[in-house]
DSSP file (Angstrom, degrees, kcal/mol; ACC not computed):
  #  RESIDUE AA STRUCTURE BP1 BP2  ACC     N-H-->O    O-->H-N    N-H-->O    O-->H-N    TCO  KAPPA ALPHA  PHI   PSI    X-CA   Y-CA   Z-CA
    1    1 A M     >        0   0    0      0, 0.0     4,-2.6     0, 0.0     5,-0.2   0.000 360.0 360.0 360.0 -42.9  153.0  124.9   77.7
    2    2 A N  H  >  +     0   0    0      1,-0.2     4,-2.2     2,-0.2     5,-0.2   0.904 360.0  51.4 -60.7 -40.3  151.5  128.4   77.3
    3    3 A D  H  > S+     0   0    0      1,-0.2     4,-2.0     2,-0.2    -1,-0.2   0.915 110.6  49.2 -62.1 -42.2  150.7  128.5   81.0
    4    4 A W  H  > S+     0   0    0      1,-0.2     4,-1.9     2,-0.2    -2,-0.2   0.925 110.2  50.5 -63.7 -44.3  154.2  127.5   81.9
    5    5 A L  H  < S+     0   0    0     -4,-2.6    -1,-0.2     1,-0.2    -2,-0.2   0.867 109.6  51.0 -62.0 -36.3  155.7  130.2   79.6
    6    6 A I  H  < S+     0   0    0     -4,-2.2    -1,-0.2     1,-0.2    -2,-0.2   0.906 114.4  43.5 -66.9 -40.0  153.5  132.8   81.2
    7    7 A Q  H  < S+     0   0    0     -4,-2.0    -2,-0.2     1,-0.2    -1,-0.2   0.732 125.0  33.2 -77.2 -22.0  154.6  131.8   84.7
    8    8 A N    ><  +     0   0    0     -4,-1.9     3,-1.5    -5,-0.1    -1,-0.2  -0.434  65.1 151.9-131.5  57.7  158.3  131.5   83.8
    9    9 A P  T 3  S+     0   0    0      0, 0.0    -1,-0.1     0, 0.0    -2,-0.1   0.730  76.2  48.6 -67.3 -18.9  159.1  134.1   81.1
   10   10 A N  T 3  S+     0   0    0     -3,-0.1    -5,-0.0     4,-0.1    -2,-0.0   0.313  77.5 126.6-103.3   9.2  162.7  134.4   82.2
   11   11 A D    X   -     0   0    0     -3,-1.5     3,-2.0     1,-0.1     4,-0.4  -0.440  67.0-126.9 -66.2 139.2  163.6  130.7   82.3
   12   12 A P  T 3  S+     0   0    0      0, 0.0     4,-0.3     0, 0.0     3,-0.3   0.751 110.1  53.0 -60.1 -23.0  166.7  129.9   80.1
   13   13 A M  T 3> S+     0   0    0      1,-0.2     4,-2.5     2,-0.1     5,-0.2   0.472  81.5  93.5 -91.1  -1.1  164.7  127.2   78.4
   14   14 A A  H <> S+     0   0    0     -3,-2.0     4,-2.7     1,-0.2     5,-0.2   0.902  83.5  51.7 -58.9 -43.3  161.8  129.5   77.5
   15   15 A G  H  > S+     0   0    0     -4,-0.4     4,-2.4    -3,-0.3    -1,-0.2   0.911 110.8  47.7 -62.7 -42.1  163.2  130.3   74.1
   16   16 A T  H  > S+     0   0    0     -4,-0.3     4,-2.2     2,-0.2    -1,-0.2   0.922 111.7  50.4 -62.3 -44.6  163.6  126.7   73.2
   17   17 A A  H  X S+     0   0    0     -4,-2.5     4,-2.3     1,-0.2    -2,-0.2   0.907 111.1  48.3 -64.2 -41.1  160.1  125.9   74.3
   18   18 A K  H  X S+     0   0    0     -4,-2.7     4,-2.5     1,-0.2     5,-0.2   0.925 110.9  50.9 -63.5 -43.3  158.6  128.7   72.2
   19   19 A N  H  X S+     0   0    0     -4,-2.4     4,-2.1    -5,-0.2    -1,-0.2   0.894 111.5  47.4 -61.8 -39.0  160.6  127.7   69.2
   20   20 A E  H  X S+     0   0    0     -4,-2.2     4,-2.4     2,-0.2     5,-0.2   0.887 109.8  52.8 -70.9 -39.1  159.4  124.1   69.5
   21   21 A V  H  X S+     0   0    0     -4,-2.3     4,-1.9     1,-0.2    -2,-0.2   0.944 112.9  44.5 -60.0 -47.2  155.8  125.2   70.0
   22   22 A F  H  X S+     0   0    0     -4,-2.5     4,-2.5     1,-0.2    -2,-0.2   0.865 110.3  55.9 -65.7 -36.3  155.9  127.3   66.8
   23   23 A Y  H  X S+     0   0    0     -4,-2.1     4,-2.1    -5,-0.2    -1,-0.2   0.934 111.2  42.9 -60.5 -46.9  157.7  124.4   65.0
   24   24 A Y  H  X S+     0   0    0     -4,-2.4     4,-2.3     2,-0.2    -1,-0.2   0.812 110.3  56.2 -73.8 -29.4  154.9  122.0   65.8
   25   25 A I  H  X S+     0   0    0     -4,-1.9     4,-2.3    -5,-0.2    -1,-0.2   0.932 109.6  47.1 -62.5 -45.7  152.2  124.6   65.0
   26   26 A D  H  X S+     0   0    0     -4,-2.5     4,-2.4     1,-0.2    -2,-0.2   0.901 110.8  51.2 -62.9 -40.8  153.8  125.0   61.6
   27   27 A L  H  X S+     0   0    0     -4,-2.1     4,-2.2     2,-0.2    -1,-0.2   0.907 110.1  49.4 -63.0 -41.4  153.9  121.2   61.1
   28   28 A L  H  X S+     0   0    0     -4,-2.3     4,-2.3     2,-0.2    -2,-0.2   0.897 109.5  52.3 -63.9 -39.9  150.2  120.9   62.0
   29   29 A S  H  X S+     0   0    0     -4,-2.3     4,-1.5     1,-0.2    -2,-0.2   0.931 110.1  48.4 -59.6 -46.4  149.4  123.7   59.5
   30   30 A E  H  X S+     0   0    0     -4,-2.4     4,-0.9     1,-0.2    -2,-0.2   0.891 110.4  51.7 -61.2 -41.0  151.3  121.8   56.8
   31   31 A L  H >< S+     0   0    0     -4,-2.2     3,-0.5     1,-0.2    -1,-0.2   0.893 107.2  52.1 -64.4 -41.1  149.5  118.6   57.7
   32   32 A E  H 3< S+     0   0    0     -4,-2.3    -1,-0.2     1,-0.2    -2,-0.2   0.830 114.5  43.3 -65.7 -31.1  146.0  120.2   57.5
   33   33 A E  H 3< S+     0   0    0     -4,-1.5    -1,-0.2    -5,-0.2    -2,-0.2   0.580 101.8  90.4 -88.8 -10.3  146.9  121.5   54.0
   34   34 A S  S << S-     0   0    0     -4,-0.9    -3,-0.0    -3,-0.5    -4,-0.0  -0.446  70.2-141.5 -88.5 156.4  148.4  118.3   52.9
   35   35 A I  S    S+     0   0    0     -2,-0.1    -1,-0.1     2,-0.0    -4,-0.1   0.525  81.8  91.5 -86.5  -8.4  146.8  115.3   51.1
   36   36 A Y  S    S-     0   0    0      1,-0.1    -2,-0.2     2,-0.1     0, 0.0  -0.653  74.0-140.9 -91.3 145.0  149.1  113.0   53.2
   37   37 A P  S    S+     0   0    0      0, 0.0     2,-0.3     0, 0.0    -1,-0.1   0.559  79.6  39.8 -80.6  -8.2  147.8  111.7   56.6
   38   38 A T        -     0   0    0     -7,-0.0     2,-0.3     2,-0.0    -2,-0.1  -0.900  65.5-141.3-138.2 164.9  151.1  112.0   58.4
   39   39 A I        -     0   0    0     -2,-0.3     2,-0.6     0, 0.0   -12,-0.0  -0.900  27.9-111.5-122.7 154.7  154.1  114.3   58.8
   40   40 A L        -     0   0    0     -2,-0.3     2,-0.8   -13,-0.0    -2,-0.0  -0.781  28.2-139.6 -87.1 120.6  157.8  113.4   59.1
   41   41 A N        +     0   0    0     -2,-0.6    -1,-0.0     1,-0.1     0, 0.0  -0.734  30.3 167.4 -84.6 112.9  159.0  114.3   62.6
   42   42 A E        +     0   0    0     -2,-0.8    -1,-0.1     2,-0.1     3,-0.0   0.195  28.7 130.6-109.6  13.4  162.5  115.8   62.2
   43   43 A C        -     0   0    0      1,-0.1     5,-0.1     2,-0.1    -2,-0.0  -0.537  64.1-115.0 -71.2 126.0  162.7  117.2   65.8
   44   44 A P    >>  -     0   0    0      0, 0.0     3,-1.5     0, 0.0     4,-0.9  -0.311  18.4-122.6 -60.4 143.3  166.0  116.2   67.3
   45   45 A F  H 3> S+     0   0    0      1,-0.3     4,-1.8     2,-0.2     3,-0.4   0.832 109.0  66.8 -57.4 -33.5  165.7  113.9   70.4
   46   46 A Q  H 3> S+     0   0    0      1,-0.2     4,-2.4     2,-0.2    -1,-0.3   0.820  93.9  58.9 -60.3 -29.1  167.6  116.4   72.5
   47   47 A I  H <> S+     0   0    0     -3,-1.5     4,-2.7     2,-0.2    -1,-0.2   0.909 103.1  51.3 -65.9 -41.4  164.7  118.8   72.1
   48   48 A Y  H  X S+     0   0    0     -4,-0.9     4,-2.3    -3,-0.4    -1,-0.2   0.906 110.5  49.6 -60.4 -41.4  162.3  116.3   73.7
   49   49 A Q  H  X S+     0   0    0     -4,-1.8     4,-2.2     2,-0.2    -2,-0.2   0.923 111.2  48.8 -65.3 -42.7  164.7  115.9   76.6
   50   50 A Q  H  X S+     0   0    0     -4,-2.4     4,-2.5     1,-0.2    -2,-0.2   0.910 111.4  49.1 -62.9 -42.1  164.9  119.7   77.1
   51   51 A I  H  X S+     0   0    0     -4,-2.7     4,-2.6     1,-0.2    -1,-0.2   0.899 109.6  52.9 -65.3 -39.0  161.2  120.1   77.0
   52   52 A G  H  < S+     0   0    0     -4,-2.3    -1,-0.2     2,-0.2    -2,-0.2   0.897 111.8  44.7 -62.4 -41.0  160.9  117.3   79.6
   53   53 A V  H  < S+     0   0    0     -4,-2.2    -2,-0.2     1,-0.2    -1,-0.2   0.885 111.9  54.3 -67.5 -38.4  163.3  119.1   81.8
   54   54 A L  H  <        0   0    0     -4,-2.5    -2,-0.2     1,-0.3    -1,-0.2   0.901 360.0 360.0 -62.2 -43.8  161.5  122.3   81.2
   55   55 A L     <        0   0    0     -4,-2.6    -1,-0.3    -5,-0.1    -2,-0.2   0.483 360.0 360.0 -77.0 360.0  158.2  120.9   82.2
């Protein structure tokens, strides 16, 4: 994802992609600090579709 963002900094979907990357980085951070083995994925399905189009 980072490589794509570097190559396409002005793509209209770049902001969405960056937000989602940071969202999942935050979730991973929470998981590492948590005593629970899983996290609840609350990402809207539309975001997955947008990322798929983006890639």
